[in-house]
N, C-alpha and C positions, 0 to 999 in steps of 0.2 A: 043258250049257246047261240053265237052268231052264225047266221047263214054263210056258206062259203063265199058267195058274192060279196057280202059285206065284209068278211075277213080280208079278202083280197083288196077291197077299196081301202080299208083301214091300213093295211100293209103298204099300199101305194102311197097313202097320204103320209105316213110315218117316214118312208123312204124319201119322199120328196122334201119333207121338212128337215130331215137329217142332211140331205144333199144341199139344201139352201144354207144351212147353218155352216156346213163345211166350206162352201164357197165364200160365204161372209167372213168366216174366220181367217181364210187365206187372204182375201182382199184386205181385211183390216190390218193384218200383219204387214203386208207389202206397203200399205198406206202410211203406217206409223213407224216402220223400221227401214232405215236406209242401208243399202248394200255396200260393201267395200269393193266396188268395181268401177272401172272407167266407163265413160260414155255419158250420154245425156238422159235426163228424165224423160218419161213418156210425154208426148205433146198434150196440151190442153184438150179436154173432150170435145170442145166446139170446133176444133181444128182437124178432127179425124174424119175420115170417110166411113161409110156404113160398115164395110168390111173390117176396117181397123178398130171401129168400136166394138164389134163382136169379138175380135180377137182380144181386145182389152178386157172385156167382160169374162172371157174364158181364162186368161192368163194372169190378170192383175197388171198394175202399173209397173214399169221399169223405174226404179227409185234409188239411183246411186247417191251417195252422200254428196251434198252440194259443196263445191270448192269455190274459193275466192278467185276473183279475176285480178287484174292489175291493181297495184296500190294507187292511192289517189295522186293527182298532180300537185297536191300541197303536202308539205312535210307532215308525217305522222309518226307516232311512237307506239309501239306494240306493248300492250300491257296485258296482264293475267289477273282475272278476278274470280275469287272462290264463289261457287254456287252450290247448293244441295244437289244439283245434277252433275257436278263435276266442274273443272276449271274452264272458264270462258276466255276466249281471246277477243281483244277489242283494239282498235286503233283510236289514239287520242291525238287531237291537234288543237292548237291555239289559234286565235285570229292573227292576222298579219300586223294589225296596229292597235295600240292602246290596250288598256286594261279591259278584260272581258266583262261583259254584262252578266255572265253566268255560263251555264253548260247545257247543251242539248245532247241527250242520250238517244241513239237511233236504233230501232229494233225492226229487223226484216220480217218478210212474210214466209209462208211455207215453201220449202225447197229453194231457199235463197241463201244469201250470206251478206256480211257487212259490205263487201265490195260493190253491192248493187245500190248502195245508198250514198255513194260518194258525191253525186250531183247535189243532192239535198243537203248533205254536210257542208259542201262548198258554199252554198248559199247562206246557211246559218253562220258559217265563219265570216262571210262578208257583212252580215248584220251585227258582228262583234261578239259571237259566242265561241266558247270552247266547244269542241264536238268529241262525242265518244261513240264510235260505230262498233256494235256488239255482234258477234257471232253467237246466236242462241244455241242452246244445247243440241248436239248432234249435227250442227251445220258448220261449214267452213273449217276453221282450226280449233273449234271447241270440242270438248270431250264427247264421246258417245256416238251412237248411230240411231237414236230414237228421237222421234217427235211426238208430241201430244197435242199439236195444232193450237196451242194456246194455254193449256192447263198447267203443265209443269213449267212451260216457258214463263209463266208469271213469277216463278221462283227465281229465275234469271233476272227479270226485271227488278224484283225486290233486292236481289244481291247487288246489282249495279247501283241502285239508289242508295243503299246503305254504304257501299264502298266509296261513293262520292261524298256522302255525308260524313262518314268517319275520316276520310282524307282531310276534310276541311277542319274538323274538330282537333285532329292531332297536329295540324300544321302550326297553329298559333299565329297565323299570318293570313292577311286578306289575299295573298297572292298564290304561291305554289310551294310545294314541299317536294323534296326528293324521297321517293319510296322504293320499295323492292321492284316495282314495275316501271320506275322512271318517274317523270314529273306528273303530277295529278292536278286536277282543277282546284280552283279557289271557290269561295263562297259566291252567293249571288242567285239569280234565278236558276232553277233546275227544271228544264223542260223535257217532257217525254214525248218522243215522236215514234209512232209505230204504223206499220203497214199490214193490213189484213190480220194474219196471225199475230203479228207483233202488237197491232192495236188492241186485240182481244186479250192478250197477255197483260198489257198495261192496265186494262179495265179490271181484270181479276186482281191483280197485285194491289190495286187501290181498294177494291171492294172487300177483299178477304185477307190480305196480308199486311194491311195497315200503313202503307206508304203514303206520303202527302207531297207531291211535286208542286211546283208553282203553277204549271199549266200542262195540258195535253194537246197534241196535234194528232189526230186519228185519221187515217186513210182507210176507207172501205173495210171496217170491221164487220164481220158476219153476225147475224143475230143470235144464232144458237147452233150447236153441232148437228142436231137433227135436221134443221132446215138446210144446213150446208150440204149434208149428204143428199137430201132430196133435190137440191139445186144441181148437183153434179149429174145425178140421173137425168134430170130434165134437160140438161145441156147435151146429152146423148140421145135424147128423145126416146127414153126407156122409162116404163113406170117405176116409180120409186118404191112403192109398197110390194112386199115386206122387206126387201133386201136393204133398203136404206136404214130401216130401223135395226135390222140384224147387224149390219156393218157398224153402226154406232155402238150397239150393245157389245159386240166382241172386241171392238177397238178399245173400250173403256176397261173390260175384263183383262185384256192382255196387258194393259199399262197401268193397272191398279187405281182407277178412279171411276166415277159415275159420269160417263160421257154425256148423258142426257141433261146433266146439270151445268154443263159448260155453256153458259147463257150470258151473252154480253147485254142483252136487254134487261136482264135482272141485275147484273153488276152496275149498269148505268144508273139505277135508282139509288145507289149508295155513293155515287161520285159527285163531290161538291167542288172539285177542281175546275177552274175555268177550262173549257174544252172547245177546240175548233174541230168540227166534223166534216170531212171531205168525202164525196161519193161521186161515182160516174153513172150517168143515167142509162147507160147501155151495158151495165155490169151483169153478165149472166150468172155470176156466183153469189152475189149479194143484192137481194131485191130491194125495191124502194120500201116495201112494207117493213123489212128488217131495219133499214136505215131510219125510217120514220119512228119506229118504236124505240130505237136506241136514243135518238135525239130527244124524243118526248120524255124519256125516262131520266135523262141526265138531270141531276138535282141542283147543280151549280150554274153559274153564268155560262152561256154556250152560244156558239156561232156555227151556222152550217153553210156550206156552199156545194151546189151540184155542178159538175162539168157535163155539159151536154154531149151525148153521142159517143162517150168514151166508156170502155169496159174496165175489167179488172187488170189495170195497168198503171204505170206511173203517169200522173196527170201532167207533170211538167213537160213530158215529151211533146205533147200536142197544145198544151195551154201553159207555156212557160211563164209569160209575163203575168197571166191571171193567177197562177199558182203562187208565184212570188208576191203578188199583191195581197192575196188572201193571207198568207203567212205573215207578211210585214205588218199589215193592219191589225191582225190579231195580237201579235207580240208587242205592238206599239200601244195597245188600248189601255185604258185607265184601269180596267178591272184586274190587271196583272200587277198593279202597283202595290 
């Protein structure tokens, strides 16, 4: 029989372990489920004061469903695309002049929406591409209130890919056809562009769901879900162990998948698609080691460019000309022919 002091110690340890799991379960739910309430998402951890960080640790993030901002300055047509996660809303637009080279499908990051990619889409249009800006599951005007930070979003990427391919096959024309959602793109290059969560979703869709686009342009994909959780704790200057691991575990349990297996570094080893990988050297949420590993594992032709002194944010805002040059050179390169 245990001594009373040891029984109390065991009880204290069990109580603490239970409390940590309860807190992690709550945080995981708030992190992966949007609320149907107005207002803004909690600020990024690196923007918070010490008191705000403590409050965030105690109460969890404020996570209203992301909404779209203004429509682009160029004409778009709203289309609906069926996904295993529910219907997705997207904006489709053609270039202003001539026959399109192909289509660029754009996928946003965590707590974002398609309206945040209108600048990038505008540049792709100027290069002569049709563009399809997609609200991923739970975001913008697409169905649901849940996010899995790249896992189930891969189903959205695959659904968009097959929608574009099926539209081309059924048209019998190299131009466009009129469908239930309006005019849809023709054949040609099919480029996938993704930011952060959207980039990871693209990698998983290719590695595990069997899609084969012409090329990928990936901005700041994280290496794996576990490291991402640790990076968020590090940005608040709080030790990650064991809460980061518990957060990943319960997030996966709540959403029906093994979150520790959400690993872009592993997916990259199965990617033979020509890929442009972009990263900011001051990114607090995606480390250099993660980016190095993804790039090293990419199995096909690949190009990488680092933007100095920029964090987890759109690179074109500070490096507009350089971002455009990297994209143009990549899309003009011989290995896409």
